C-alpha positions in Angstrom: 106.9 -229.5 -168.4 106.5 -226.3 -166.4 107.0 -223.0 -168.2 109.9 -220.8 -167.1 107.5 -218.2 -165.6 105.9 -220.9 -163.4 109.3 -222.0 -162.2 110.3 -218.4 -161.4 107.1 -217.9 -159.5 107.7 -221.1 -157.5 111.3 -220.2 -156.7 110.3 -216.7 -155.5 107.6 -218.3 -153.2 110.1 -220.8 -151.8 112.7 -218.1 -151.2 110.1 -216.1 -149.2 109.2 -219.2 -147.1 112.9 -220.0 -146.4 113.6 -216.4 -145.5 110.7 -216.5 -143.0 112.3 -219.4 -141.2 115.8 -217.9 -141.4 117.3 -220.6 -143.6 119.9 -218.4 -145.4 121.8 -221.3 -147.0 118.7 -222.5 -148.8 117.8 -219.0 -149.8 121.2 -218.5 -151.4 120.8 -221.8 -153.3 117.4 -220.8 -154.6 118.4 -217.3 -155.5 121.2 -218.8 -157.6 118.7 -220.9 -159.5 116.4 -217.9 -159.9 119.2 -215.8 -161.4 120.0 -218.6 -163.9 116.4 -218.9 -164.9 115.9 -215.1 -165.3 119.0 -214.9 -167.4 117.8 -217.7 -169.7 114.4 -216.0 -170.0 116.1 -212.7 -170.9 118.3 -214.2 -173.5 115.3 -216.1 -175.0 113.4 -212.9 -175.7 
């Protein structure tokens, strides 16, 4: 199982790639997932 930090890094990379090809809908979806993961990480600390 991937660590939360690895998942966050992967999502940030994917968001950059989708922004580069102007795919706004996918960026919004991934940003929502990123927000959920960062909130989980902050509450776990």
